[in-house]
Each structure stands twice: as C-alpha cells, then as structure tokens.
N, C-alpha and C positions, 0 to 999 in steps of 0.2 A: 572047784567049788567057787573060787574067786573069778575065774574065767567066765563062769556062767552068771554070776551076779557079784560085780565088783563093788557093790553098796554094802555088802555083809560087814557086820560088826565082829569083833573078836568074840563077844559074848555068844553070838549066833553061831559062829563056827564051832565054838567049844560045845555047845549044846548038841549040835548035829553030829560031831564026831565022839562025843562022850569024855572030853577031857576039861580041865579047869580052863577058865579065861586067862589066867595067868600064864598057864602052859602055852596058850595060843599066842599070846602077846610076846612070850620068850622067842617062839619060832618065827613070828613075824619080824621080830627085831634081827634075827639072824638072817632071814631071807632078804631084809633091807640092807644089811650090812655086806651080804653078797652080791648085791646088784641085781636080785631076781624079783624083787617086790618093791614098788614104790607108792606112797600115798600122794593122791592129787586132791588138794583142797584141804578144809579143815578136818579135825578130828570128828566132829559131828556134821554129817552132810556131804562129807567127802567120798572118795572111792578109791579102790585099790587098782593098781595096774600092775599086771604080771609081765615082766620083761623076758621074752623069749630070745635066746642068743643061738645063732645058727653055729 
C-alpha cells in the first residue's frame, strides 16, 4: 500500500485494512526500528519510504 502511495497517513492505512490507527502506528514504529520504513519530511506533508534490502 505504501509502495503505491507513500503519502498515506496512518489513519488512512488503518481505515483501509480495518484496524485502529494506534495499531498502524505501532506497526510503523516497528518497521522503522527494523530499518524497513523511513519517514521523509514532516509528519504532515511528508511521505513514507519503504526500504527494500536484497
């Protein structure tokens, strides 16, 4: 989902997959800690970058 639209908010992701935005934020935090997801720019107006490792 973030690969297709990196501007998605946690709230939008939560609505689309049917879980709470808090749960999405928790998953995002884990993905960031694991080096899989990175936020580029500010919380509002920024975008997500998915880091694909070979």
